[in-house]
PATOR-969323 format. One record per atom (N, C-alpha, C): x, y, z. Coordinates in steps of 0.02 Angstrom, whole numbers, plus 50000, padded with zeros to 5 digits. Layout:
! PATOR-969323
XYZ ...
***
This chain:
! PATOR-969323
528134979050859 528554982950814 529274982850839 529734981150798 530434980950817 530724987950816 531124989550865 531454996050867 532074995950823 532205001550790 532835002250754 533385002950806 534005002250785 534565003150831 534555010050863 534415015150823 534385021950850 533825022650902 533255019650888 532705019850937 532875015951000 533205010350992 533415006351050 533855010351097 534365013551070 534825017351112 534505023651139 534055026751100 533705032651126 533255030751183 532945024851180 532535022451236 532965021751299 533585019551291 534045019151348 534185026151376 534285030951332 534405037851354 533785040651390 533185038951365 532565041151398 532525038351469 532715032051479 532705029051546 533175032851593 533745034951567 534215038951607 533915045751623 533575048751575 533245055151587 532745054651645 532385049051648 531925047951703 532285047751770 532875044851771 533265044651834 533435051751856 533635055951809 533785062851825 533175066551850 532615065551818 531995068851838 531805066951909 531915060651927 531765058351995 532175062052048 532745064852027 533175068652072 533035076152068 532535078052028 532375085152021 532775088651966 533135084851927 533525087651872 533105087951809 533265092551763 532935092751699 533055085951665 532515082551643 532585075751618 532905075251548 533565074951548 533935073751487 534405067951501 534415063151456 534855057351463 535275056551400 535835053051408 536285051951351 536655045351359 536755041951303 537175035951301 537655036551243 538255034251253 538775034251201 538905027051182 538875025751116 538895018951090 539415018451034 539765012751030 540185011250973 540125003750959 540065001950897 540004994850877 539444991450917 538894995050925 538304992450961 538454990451033 538964993551062 539144992451132 539104999051170 538824998751230 538775004651272 539475006451299 539685012651286 540335014951311 540255019251374 539715023151376 539615027651432 538895030051434 538695032551491 538005034951499 537985040451551 537455044351548 537375049651597 536695053051591 536545056851642 535935061051640 536115067751670 535695072651657 535815079351683 535875079051759 536385082351786 536455082651858 536835088951881 536735094651848 537095100651870 536855103151938 536215102051955 535945104452018 536225100252075 536155093652069 536365089252124 537125089052132 537495090452080 538235090452084 538525097452093 538095102452091 538335109352093 538875110452040 538715108151979 539195108351924 538825110551860 538945116651837 538595118951778 538765115051715 539295111151715 539475107251656 539205100151658 538835098351709 538595091451717 537965090051676 537995091651612 537445089951566 537495082551549 536945079751527 536925072551512 537465070451463 537565074551410 538065072851360 538765072651390 538925077651430 539585078051462 539675072051509 539165070451547 539215064851594 539335058251556 538985057351500 539085051251460 539795051051430 540035056751407 540715057051379 541235055751434 541135058651493 541605057451548 541625050051566 541035046951570 540985039851587 541355035751534 541225037051471 541545033351417 542305034451416 542515040551425 543235042051424 543595038351480 543285037851538 543585034051593 543605026651577 543055024051549 543025016951532 543525015151477 543615019751429 544065018451373 544775020751386 544885024151442 545545027051458 545795031251400 545345035451373 545525039651316 545045045651314 545315051551306 544885057451302 544585058251232 544815054451184 544535054351117 544075048351112 543495049451081 542995044151075 542775043551002 543255042050958 543095041950886 542635036150867 542305036950811 541875031650783 541315029650831 541105034250874 540565032850921 539965037150902 539395035150929 538765038750920 538495040550989 538325046850997 538035049351059 537295050451050 536895046951089 536165047651088 535955052051146 535585057351130 535395062351180 534645063651172 534295064251227 533565065351222 533385072451202 533875077051204 533745084051188 534315086751146 534155090851097 534655094151055 535185097451098 535815096351083 536355099051124 536415106651124 536695109251179 536855116351185 537565117651158 537775123851159 538435125751133 538995122251172 538945122151238 539475118951278 539545111651259 538985108151255 539015100951240 539245099751169 539035103951122 539255103251053 540015103951049 540295108651085 541025109551086 541375103351114 541105100651168 541395094651198 541355088751150 540805088251114 540715082851065 541255083251011 541385089250987 541915090250937 542595088350966 542745090751025 543395089351056 543505081951070 542965078351085 543015071151097 543045067151032 542945070550976 542975067350910 542425062150900 541845063450931 541275059050921 541055059450848 540905053850818 540755053650747 540045055750729 539575054350774 538875055550757 538485056850821 537995061350816 537525062150871 536825060950844 536405058350887 535705057250873 535325060150932 534865064750919 534485067650974 533745066850963 533365067651017 532645066951014 532305073551000 532145077251053 531775083551047 532235089351029 531965094150995 532335100350982 532305104851043 532775109451047 532815114251103 532835121251073 532245124351063 532215130751028 532635136351058 532725136451123 533095141851155 533855140951150 534095134951165 534815134051172 535115128751125 534705125351086 534955120151041 535375123150985 535915119750968 536365122450917 536495117350860 535985113450844 536035109050786 535545111350732 534905112050750 534415114550701 534025120550727 533975121350792 533555126750820 533885133550812 534535133650815 534935139750806 535495137750759 535915142450737 536445140550690 536835134450715 536955129850669 537275123450686 538015124250699 538215122850760 538925123050779 539335118250736 539065112350723 539435107150688 539605108950615 539245113750587 539355115550517 539885121050508 540185123350562 540695128650555 541305125950520 541535129650470 542105127550429 542755127250469 542815131350521 543445131650558 543575125550603 543075121350613 543165115550656 543605110350622 544035107150661 544485102150634 544185095150636 543565094550659 543215088050661 542485089250642 542235085150598 541535085650576 541125080250610 540545082250635 540095077750670 539465076850627 539275070750615 538645069350582 538095070050635 537495072150613 536955072950661 536285071050631 535855068750675 535165066950657 534725068450716 534165071550704 533695073050757 533035069550746 532605070150796 531925067750791 531815060450810 532315057050835 532225049950854 531875049750922 531285046650922 530845046450981 530715053551007 530675058250962 530585065350980 529955066451022 529415063151005 528795064251043 528885061951116 529165056151126 529265053551193 529735058151233 530265060451201 530735064951234 530405071551252 530025074251205 529675080651217 529145080151271 528775074651271 528255073751322 528555073551391 529125069951398 529455069551464 529675076451488 529975080351443 530195087051462 529605091551479 529075091351438 528485095451450 528155093851517 528095087351531 527795085251595 528215087651654 528865087151648 529315089451701 529215096851715 529225100951663 529165108151674 528455110151695 527955106551672 527265107851695 527215106551770 527505101051792 527495099451864 527885104651903 528465106651878 528885111651912 528505118251920 528155120451867 527765126551871 527195125951922 526855120151922 526305119051969 526575118952041 527145115852052 527445115752119 527615122752143 527885126952098 528055133852116 527435137852134 526895136852096 526265140252111 525985138152179 526045131752193 525805129052256 526185132152314 526845132552308 527255135552361 527085142852369 526965146352315 526805153552317 526135154752352 525665150052346 525015150752378 525045149352453 525555145652474 525585143552545 525845149052589 
***
């Protein structure tokens, strides 16, 4: 079965999420693409960098902005394995990203469909297109497995 372009890039984001998980970070990955070319990539690393803003989306935007020598990233698509939070949604708007595609929803902190959509606010000077559910099962399974292992590890430590 051939992957669609969205599935292809989401698979790349999933591979990055695995890299973050290997470091003990919540497994979220992101790639930023324009004209079917990779502009930037990143995975969650707030723990290892001691940086609360080091979410996968922000890391991918930082990487792309450095590569492009521009803080604006218009006409690009950001692929993220998890629905963005408020901080990341704001950064997406400020970077002028044209479209986001995410995998799994985030019921607690997601601000595209899980909670009121940040991108639909009339006061924003830039509109972002969005689509969810691309490789959602794979993204969700990775996150669930990570947190299941984390809970089991905490129980093990508590018993020792």
